[in-house]
C-alpha positions as CSV (number, residue, x, y, z in Angstrom):
1,X,23.4,55.6,31.1
2,X,20.6,56.0,28.1
3,X,19.5,58.6,26.5
4,X,20.9,62.1,26.5
5,X,23.8,62.8,29.3
6,X,23.0,65.2,31.7
7,X,25.4,68.3,31.8
8,X,26.1,69.8,34.9
9,X,27.7,73.8,34.6
10,X,30.9,74.8,35.8
11,X,30.2,76.7,39.5
12,X,31.7,79.4,41.6
13,X,31.5,78.7,45.2
14,X,32.0,82.2,46.4
15,X,28.9,81.5,49.0
16,X,31.2,79.7,51.0
17,X,32.8,81.3,53.5
18,X,35.2,78.2,54.9
19,X,38.3,78.0,52.5
20,X,38.9,74.2,53.3
21,X,35.1,73.4,52.7
22,X,34.9,75.5,49.4
23,X,37.9,73.6,47.8
24,X,36.6,70.5,48.7
25,X,33.4,70.8,47.3
26,X,35.1,72.6,44.0
27,X,36.9,69.3,43.7
28,X,34.2,66.8,44.5
29,X,31.6,68.7,42.1
30,X,34.5,68.6,39.4
31,X,34.8,64.8,39.7
32,X,31.2,64.5,39.4
33,X,30.9,66.3,36.1
34,X,33.8,64.0,35.2
35,X,31.5,60.8,36.5
36,X,28.6,62.4,34.3
37,X,30.5,62.5,31.2
38,X,32.0,58.6,31.8
39,X,27.9,57.6,32.4
40,X,29.1,56.0,36.0
41,X,25.8,55.7,37.1
42,X,25.9,54.8,40.6
43,X,29.2,57.0,41.2
44,X,27.1,59.8,40.2
45,X,24.2,58.9,42.3
46,X,26.2,58.3,45.7
47,X,28.8,61.7,44.8
48,X,25.3,63.8,44.3
49,X,24.3,62.9,47.7
50,X,27.7,63.1,49.4
51,X,28.4,66.9,48.1
52,X,25.2,68.2,49.7
53,X,26.0,66.5,52.8
54,X,29.0,67.6,53.0
55,X,27.8,71.4,52.3
56,X,25.0,71.2,54.9
57,X,27.8,69.9,57.6
58,X,30.3,72.5,56.6
59,X,26.8,75.3,57.0
60,X,25.9,74.2,60.0
61,X,28.9,73.0,62.0
62,X,29.8,77.0,62.0
63,X,27.1,76.9,64.8
64,X,26.3,73.3,65.8
65,X,24.7,74.6,69.3
66,X,22.1,76.4,66.9
67,X,21.8,73.2,64.8
68,X,21.4,70.9,67.4
69,X,18.5,72.7,68.6
70,X,16.7,73.1,65.2
71,X,16.9,69.9,65.0
72,X,15.8,68.8,68.7
73,X,12.4,71.4,67.6
74,X,12.0,69.9,64.4
75,X,11.6,66.2,65.9
76,X,9.4,67.1,68.5
77,X,12.3,67.8,71.3
78,X,13.6,63.9,71.0
79,X,17.3,64.3,72.1
80,X,19.6,64.3,68.8
81,X,22.8,62.5,68.5
82,X,26.1,64.2,68.6
83,X,26.9,66.3,65.4
84,X,29.8,64.2,64.3
85,X,27.1,61.4,63.8
86,X,24.2,63.2,61.6
87,X,24.0,61.7,58.3
88,X,22.0,63.8,55.6
89,X,18.6,63.2,56.7
90,X,19.1,65.1,60.0
91,X,21.5,67.6,58.4
92,X,18.6,68.3,56.1
93,X,16.0,68.8,59.4
94,X,18.3,70.9,60.7
95,X,18.8,73.1,57.7
96,X,15.0,73.6,57.5
97,X,14.6,74.5,60.5
98,X,17.7,77.2,60.5
99,X,15.8,78.3,57.0
100,X,19.1,77.6,54.7
101,X,16.9,75.4,53.2
102,X,12.5,76.3,52.3
103,X,10.0,73.6,51.7
104,X,10.5,72.8,48.5
105,X,14.3,72.5,49.1
106,X,13.6,69.7,51.7
107,X,11.8,67.7,49.9
108,X,14.1,67.7,47.4
109,X,17.1,66.8,49.3
110,X,15.2,64.4,51.0
111,X,14.4,62.6,47.8
112,X,18.4,63.0,46.6
113,X,19.1,61.1,50.2
114,X,16.7,58.4,49.2
115,X,18.5,58.0,45.3
116,X,21.8,57.7,47.3
117,X,20.5,55.2,49.5
118,X,19.8,53.1,46.3
119,X,23.7,52.6,46.2
120,X,23.1,49.3,48.4
121,X,21.7,46.1,46.5
122,X,19.4,44.7,48.7
123,X,17.9,48.9,49.0
124,X,17.7,48.4,45.0
125,X,15.7,45.3,45.7
126,X,13.4,46.3,48.3
127,X,12.2,49.4,46.5
128,X,12.2,47.8,43.1
129,X,14.4,50.6,41.5
130,X,16.8,50.5,39.0
131,X,19.3,52.5,38.5
132,X,18.8,53.7,35.2
133,X,19.2,57.3,32.8
134,X,15.9,58.5,34.8
135,X,17.1,58.3,38.2
136,X,20.5,59.7,37.2
137,X,18.9,62.9,35.8
138,X,16.7,63.0,38.6
139,X,19.3,62.9,41.3
140,X,21.1,65.8,39.3
141,X,18.5,67.6,39.1
142,X,17.9,67.5,43.0
143,X,21.3,68.4,43.5
144,X,21.7,71.2,41.3
145,X,18.1,72.5,42.7
146,X,19.4,72.7,46.7
147,X,22.6,74.1,45.6
148,X,21.2,76.9,43.6
149,X,18.7,77.4,46.7
150,X,21.6,77.3,49.2
151,X,24.0,79.6,46.6
152,X,21.3,82.2,45.8
153,X,20.5,82.7,49.8
154,X,23.4,85.7,50.0
155,X,22.2,86.9,46.5
156,X,18.8,87.5,47.9
157,X,20.1,90.1,50.6
158,X,22.2,91.7,48.0
159,X,18.9,91.8,45.6
160,X,17.1,93.3,48.8
161,X,19.4,96.0,49.2
162,X,19.3,97.5,45.8
163,X,15.5,97.5,46.1
164,X,15.8,99.6,49.1
165,X,18.4,101.7,47.2
166,X,16.0,102.0,44.3
167,X,13.0,103.3,46.7
168,X,14.9,105.2,49.1
169,X,16.6,107.0,45.8
170,X,13.1,107.5,44.0
171,X,13.4,105.5,41.2
172,X,10.6,103.5,39.7
173,X,10.5,99.6,40.6
174,X,9.5,97.8,37.7
175,X,10.1,94.1,36.7
176,X,10.7,92.5,33.0
177,X,8.6,89.9,31.6
178,X,10.9,87.1,32.5
179,X,11.0,88.4,36.2
180,X,14.0,90.6,35.7
181,X,14.2,93.5,38.6
182,X,14.5,96.7,36.5
183,X,14.2,100.2,38.1
184,X,13.7,103.3,36.3
185,X,14.8,106.6,37.0
186,X,12.7,109.1,35.2
187,X,14.0,112.8,34.4
188,X,11.7,115.3,32.4
189,X,9.5,112.1,31.0
190,X,12.8,110.3,30.2
191,X,12.7,106.5,31.6
192,X,17.0,105.8,32.3
193,X,18.1,102.4,33.5
194,X,21.0,101.2,34.9
195,X,20.9,98.0,35.8
196,X,19.1,94.6,35.6
197,X,18.7,91.6,38.0
198,X,17.9,88.5,35.5
199,X,15.9,85.9,37.1
200,X,19.1,83.6,36.5
201,X,21.1,86.1,39.0
202,X,22.9,87.9,37.1
203,X,23.7,91.9,37.1
204,X,23.6,93.5,34.0
205,X,25.0,97.3,33.4
206,X,22.9,99.1,30.8
207,X,26.0,100.9,29.2
208,X,24.0,100.5,26.3
209,X,20.7,102.0,27.2
210,X,22.3,105.2,28.6
211,X,24.5,105.3,25.1
212,X,20.8,105.7,23.6
213,X,19.5,108.1,26.2
214,X,20.2,111.9,26.6
215,X,21.6,112.2,29.7
216,X,25.8,113.0,29.4
217,X,26.5,109.1,29.5
218,X,25.7,109.2,25.7
219,X,29.2,110.6,25.7
220,X,31.7,107.9,25.2
221,X,34.2,109.6,27.6
222,X,31.5,109.5,30.4
223,X,30.6,105.6,30.1
224,X,34.3,105.2,30.3
225,X,34.4,106.9,33.6
226,X,31.4,104.3,34.7
227,X,33.7,101.6,33.8
228,X,36.3,102.7,35.9
229,X,34.3,103.6,38.7
230,X,32.9,99.6,38.3
231,X,36.3,98.2,37.6
232,X,37.5,99.8,40.9
233,X,35.2,97.9,43.4
234,X,36.2,94.9,41.1
235,X,33.5,94.3,38.3
236,X,36.9,93.4,35.7
237,X,34.6,94.7,32.7
238,X,36.5,95.1,29.3
239,X,36.8,98.4,27.3
240,X,34.1,97.3,24.8
241,X,31.6,97.1,27.8
242,X,30.8,100.8,27.4
243,X,28.5,99.9,24.3
244,X,27.0,96.9,25.5
245,X,25.1,95.4,28.2
246,X,27.9,93.4,30.4
247,X,26.5,91.2,33.2
248,X,28.1,89.6,36.1
249,X,27.2,86.9,38.8
250,X,25.1,88.8,41.2
251,X,26.8,86.7,43.9
252,X,30.1,89.0,43.3
253,X,28.5,91.6,45.1
254,X,28.4,89.3,48.6
255,X,32.1,90.3,48.4
256,X,32.8,92.3,51.3
257,X,32.4,96.0,50.6
258,X,31.2,95.1,47.2
259,X,27.4,96.1,47.8
260,X,28.5,99.5,49.0
261,X,30.8,100.2,46.3
262,X,28.1,99.4,43.6
263,X,25.6,101.7,45.5
264,X,27.8,104.6,45.6
265,X,28.7,104.2,42.0
266,X,24.7,104.1,41.2
267,X,24.4,107.1,43.2
268,X,27.1,109.2,41.2
269,X,25.0,108.0,38.0
270,X,22.1,109.2,39.3
271,X,23.1,112.5,40.6
272,X,24.9,113.1,36.9
273,X,21.6,112.0,35.4
274,X,19.8,114.4,37.1
275,X,22.2,117.3,36.9
276,X,22.1,117.1,33.2
């Protein structure tokens, strides 16, 4: 593979509920990363498509009847094949109809299907296509885009919950220049920021900003109490975090009870600052 070798970052698969499917996807993705490093062009292209196919099949199999009805609607009421015989293309179509993929993801996943088919010599000849660095890079980019979209489905619900919390508690929703979500608590003309949701789906806890303000959280013991409350619900923040701006993947709040626990901590922080 000529040119710069693509880099696939390590991934968490917490957004997959099925432990068996999660294990399969993690294993295949790790293998794909090894194949990229070895510059195994054809294997990279094929496995990229296979991962998307396994992911969509697993998600849609949770309600096969709904998937079948969705594909029927998408294809103009034509009777689909039995679910077990679906290839990548019908899986994509059903996923779009059920809002698992958006319009952009549909285009990207469909293009990935075409790239995967380039593994067949006759298809390569017919399409006048050559497996080269550009082809492999595009296939990987499409895979990452589809994975990012599917992974963000659950984090959107978390973000919506925190946006609703912001409004219901009287905080002011604001956004950073890089499209991060940063609600502000105004008390006696002073603005306090408790957390930031970055455009990369990470949740930043604003210990460092609370330290610089005039609230009780300028006291080290209060920030330590905040850290302990967060750790009790699963944040696992080190002791040094109380002077910094630590961040965790937003997807961690999709775990059962995690968002509710975080909101309880936020309510405690807001009440503490307002009582000062």
